[in-house]
N, C-alpha and C positions, 0 to 999 in steps of 0.2 A: 638556756636561750630565753630571752624574753623579745619583746618587742612591744611596741603600742599603735595596733592595729587603725587603718586609715578611717578619718572619720565618718560618719555615711552623709554620702550626697544630700544635698538639700533637695526638696521635691517644691513644686509650685504649691500654693496654696497656703502654705504654712504646715507642708509636713516634713519639713529637714532636720533638725536639731531637739534634741529632748527637751533643749532650755528655748525651745519656742514655744513649748507647748506648758500653757496654766496646770500646777497640780492641783488646784481648788478657786472657789468663787472669791472675790473679796467681799468682805462684809462691810455695810455700813453703822457707822455707832447707834445707828437707832436701829438696826438689825439687832446689836450687842446688846441693847438697855432692852429690848422688847423679850430679847431671849432670856434674859436675868433676871425679868420681873414675871414671866409669864407661868401661871398657877403650874405645880406640880403633878396635876395628872397631864398637863398640857404637854410639858415634857417629856413625862413615859411614852407617851402615844408616838411623839416624834419618831418617825422610822429610819432616819438619816443614820443613825448611828448603827442599827442592824446593818446596812447596806453596806456601810463602813466595812464592818467584820467582812462583810462577803467579798470585799474586794481583794481584801489582804489576803483571803483563801483560794479563792478561784483563779481560774489561769490568766496569767499576767499576761496582756495582750498590748505592750509599750512599743514593742515590733512592728504592730500591724500600722504604725502613724509614720512609717514610713513606706512610702507610694511602692517601688521597685518591690521591697522585700512584701511587702504584701501583694503584689500581683503573683511573685513566685510561690507565697505562699498558699494561696488561692488558689492557683494550679495545682496543687498538688492534693487538692479534695478529690480532685478528681481524677489524676492518674494514680494517689495508692488504691480506690474501688479498682482502677480497670487493671490494673498489675495483677494484686488478687483475684481477680477473676481468672485472667491467663494463667495465675498459679494453681486455678481449680483443675482449668482446661485441660491442659497440659498432660498433667497426670491420667485423668478421665479417657485423654484420649490414648494413650499411650497403654493403658489398661485395654480399652476395648480393642485398638490393633494386635494385642499379643495373649490378651487373657492370662499375662503374667506380671505378679508383683516385681520380683525379680528385673520384670526391663523396665519398671517405674524407679525403682533404683537407682538402674544403668542410665537414665536418663537424668536425675538429680544430680546425679555424678561429673555425666558428662556437662551439665551446666555450670555446675561448680566451677569447673577448670579454667574456663575463660573467664569467668567473673573475676578468680584470686589474678591471673595472669595479666587482663586488659586492665583490672582496677590497678595494679601496681602500675603502670607501663601509664595509664591515665591520666596518674595520681603526680606525674612525670613529666605529663606534656602540659598540664592545668598548669605549671611553674612554665612554662614556655612558650606560652600564646595567649593572646586574650580568650578568656574564660567564657566570656559571654558566646563568642564563635564554636568554640567549644561544645557548649550545650548545646548550640543549635546543629550542628553537626551532627554528636550525638543521639539527642530526641528525634531527630530524623532518620536515623538508623533505626533506634527501636520502633519508631514508629510501621516504618515500613518492612521491617521484618511481622510487625502484628498483621499486618496487612496480608505479608507473603502466609503466614497461617491461617486466615480467615480463604485466604483462595484454594489451599490446599483443603483444609477442612470442609469447605463447600462445595467443591469437584470429587470430593471423594477420592481423591489419590491413595491415599490407605498406604503411604511409603513410611515406616517407622525410621529408616535412615534420613528423610529429608524432613520428617519430625524431630527427629533429635538434631538434625542440623540447623533447622531454623532456629530452637533452640538457644543453640550455642553461639550464633550469631546474634541473637536479642540480648543476651545475657555480658555478650563479650561490649555490645552498645552501654547497658548499664553500667557495667564495670567503669569505663572510661567515664561516666557522666556523673557516677557518683562525687570521686572527688573533688572534681570541678564545682561542684555544684555547694558540697560542702562547705568548699575553702570560698566562696562569691560568699558567703552569709556574714563573716566578720566584715567585711568591704558595705556590707548594705545596712549595717545597723551598729550602733557603738557599743563599745567592748562591755561596757554594764548591763546592757540587755541581751548578751549573747544567751548566758541561760535561759530568759526568757524566749527566745527566737527558738532554741534548741527543743524546749516543754511544749511549742505550738509543733512544732514537726512535728515530733514524736507522738504528740495526740491526734494526730493527721493520720500518723502510720497505722498507730493502733486503732484509728476506726475504722481502716481501709481492711488490717487482717482480721477484724470482727467480722464487718458487715460484708464486704468482698465476696469469700466463698459462703456465707449464706444464700447471697442473692445470685452468684452464680450459679449455685447446686439449683437454686429454684428455677432458674431459665436455664435451664439444658433442658429439662422435659417439655419444657414450652417453648422456646423457639431455636432450640436445639444450638449444639457447640459451636458454632461455627459463629453464633452472634457474639458469644464471649470475647473472640479476638476481635472483632469488629467494632464492639464496645473501646477494649481498650484503644485501639487505633485513634478512632473520634477521639477520647478522650487527650490524646497526646497532644491533638492541634490544639488544646487550653494551652497546657505547656510550650509551644511552641509560640505563641502570640506573648506568652508572659516573658519569655528570655528573650523573644526582638524587644520589647519595651524597656530591657533591662538597659543601663549606662554602658558604653566600654571599663571591659575591664581587663585592661592590657597589665603585662609581669611588673612587677616593683621591685624597688634594690637591682640587685649583682644574678637576677634571674637568667639559670642558662639560657643557650640559644637553641640547645636539641635535646631531646630526651634519649639519652641512650645507657645502658646497663650501668654507667657509672654513677648516671645521675640514681638511678634505683637504688642504689647500693649506697648512695650517701646518704639518701633518707632512711633506711636501714639501721645506717653509722649512727646519725643523726637521734633517732628513736631510744636506741639502747644504750646509749652514750649518756643520754641526759635519763637519771631515775623519776625525776618526775611523769614526765612520757611514758619510760620504759612500765613503771608501776601502774601508770592509767590503762594499759596494754594487759598488764597483768592481772589487775583484777577484775576486769573483764572476762580473761580467760577461765582465771579461778572459780565464776561464780557459773560461765556456762558450761566446761566440761565435767566440773562435780556438781553439778549442782540443776543442767536441762534433762526431765526426765522424760521428753516427749516421746523417745521412741518405745517407751512402756506403756504409752495409753493405748493402744490396740488390746494389749494384754491384761490391762489392768481393765478395759472395758470387760473383756469375755470371761475376766476370774474373779477378781476384787468384787468389779461392781455387775454381774452378771444379771441380775433382779433389777438391772435401770437401763430399759431400752435406748434412751439418750444421753447416756454413761460418755460415749465417746467423744459425741458433739460438744456438752458441758466440759470435757476436759479441755479439748481445745480451745476452747471460746474461753478458758480462765484467767490465762495469762496474759490475753491482749485488753479482756475487759477491765480487769485491774488496772493495766497500761493506762485505759482511757480515761479509767478515775482518777490515776493520778495525777496524769495531764489536765483533768478538766480543775484540779485543787493546786496545780503548781504554781500559785503564788504563794502557798502557805510556805515554798523554799526558794523560788527563782533568785530574791535578793539575797540570802545569804551567801557569805564571803568565805566560809570555810568549805572550799569545795574539798579537799584532800580527804578532810574527816569525814565529811558529810557522804562521801562515795565509799571510805569504807563501812560506816554507817548504812546505809542503803545497801551496800553488799552482803552484809551481815544478817539484815533483815531480810533479804532471800533465802540465804542460809536458814535461816530459823521457820521459815513460811515453807522451803519445802521439804523440812523434818514432820514439820506438822500435816502436810503434803501426804509425805508417807506413811503414817501413823493412821491418818482418815479409813475410817471403816465405812462411807457414805458417799453419796456423791457429791452433797450439799457441802459436807466440811470437806471436802475433797475439794470442790470447786473454790470457794471460800479463801484455802490457803493459796490454792492457784493464786485468783486475784491480787490476793494480798503481798504475794510474790512477784507480781506484774507491776503494780504500783511503784513497790521496792527499785524493779529494776529500772523504771524507768526516771527514777531521782536518780539513779546511778549515772544512768544514758548524759542526761541534761549535764551533769557536770562533767563527766569524763571528756567531753565532747568540747566544752565549754576551756576546760583543762589547751584542751590539743589546739583549740582555734586559738588560744590567746598569749601561749607560751614559745610560738614557734613563728618564725619570718614569714612574709607575704610569700619570699620566695622560694621557702619551704614547705607550703601550707595546704598544695597541693598533695603532692608526694608522702606526707606526715598521713593526707587522709586517705591514701593510696592502701596505706600499714593498715588502718582504721579500718579502711573497707575487710583485707584478706581475714586479720583479728575477727572482727562481728559475722563474717562468714563463714571461717575455719572452725571456729568455737563451735560453736553448736552441732556441724558434722560431728567432730569430736565428741562431741557427749552423745552423740545417739550409736554413734561406735562403744565408745565405753558403758554407758550405760545398755546396751543391747547385749552385752558379752555380761559384764556385769548380773542383768535381769536372769540368763540363761544356769549359769554357775551358781549364784546364792539368792537367786528370787527377787523381788519385785520391792518387797517392802523395804531388805537388808541394803540391797541399792541405792533406793533414793534417800533413804534415811541418813545411811553411811554417808553420801556425796552431801547431804545440806551438814553435817557433823563437820566434813573435811571444807567445806566456803565459811561456816563460822569459824574454826581451826587456823588458816587460810586468815582471814582478814583481823582477828587476833594477831596472830603473828606480824602483818604489814603496819599495827596499828604500835606495837612495840618494836619494833626493829629498822622500822623506815620513816623516822619522824621527819624527813624530807617531803616526802608525801602525804605524810599525817598532819601535817603545821602547813601548808600550801595555803595560800588565803588570796584570794583574786581581789581586784581593784573595784569594787561594787559603787 
């Protein structure tokens, strides 16, 4: 099922379509003559050529020419940091209240359930109403829950039930918001700029995942735990302003009038019946379930890398650091059209990096391989998200983004279970390297036996 996304809305001041923006300066005949007759050493000193090469490799900023997307992306810089601070604050507070890692795991699972349920339902709702309105409502809900978390922490209510309840409400609001936000991007930028837009978004999220926990961990002993919740709530006001400034985004085509179970089921049917979509989800599950070893990081830090006091921090930082660097260099691949083949290559590279990580004997080498894997994962995400945003008609985009949310949220949790059991049964090295091998074999099988996915070429 294919469709042509609606063109990006024109913005005042020449920020509309890509055609309105000149790609280079027009040179006069005299300029050309001066260049041709210039001495060789003067030409060698000309810095324009290196800058041109850098532009081809550095992050592609074309989507930022569109004012609506630019506002939405800029607001995500603030919220990515704030959400990661909350991600640090909640488990820290749970552990403070219970002195039990078991309760931390229970709280994480309780947060996952509403994220999945409301992610699916939110995707269906996003296909039935103005997506701008839905984002305003859900972002307000996230902000209110963050304020409630701040109040309970500042007043020292010390109720684990209240804390987990507020976490579930916040995750429900986020689950409803995420599909609407992702389904909105094809309405804000032209189709050929979607990979670049997804790379920009992924870069911000990677930066938040890397910097947010570090800042949050540093602030807790200085300002107290409650401040992290308050900073998250304040950051969400920026998002509300950006969403408020968006154009109206009503349903297009034959969108359903209400969001029921049948409409959610329809999204799954479309995703499973379309091989391109089904395998875009499948390759991500293969990469995450077999190749995401984060559940073993504490054990590795305590055993394999026991002599390094900062081992655990470096292990957790490795993947987001690589994703951030990959995003900053995303101009090297965001204009490529072979999205299917490039996804297979990226996930295969992730598998190879995980094998290298499993065989590493020191923290520096292990972090390097994790960073390489993070860069490959960012590349895979860019193309999988672009496939999803372009091959589905607008009236189904919300529901398919809901399915995408479930896959992205559920895959790493399944990986935690698989790797935790494997690490206990056969050891960390065998579990990690074996998982990396399975990822590489899985991508080889997709390359050989799923030509429809391998040969998919986007219109760039």
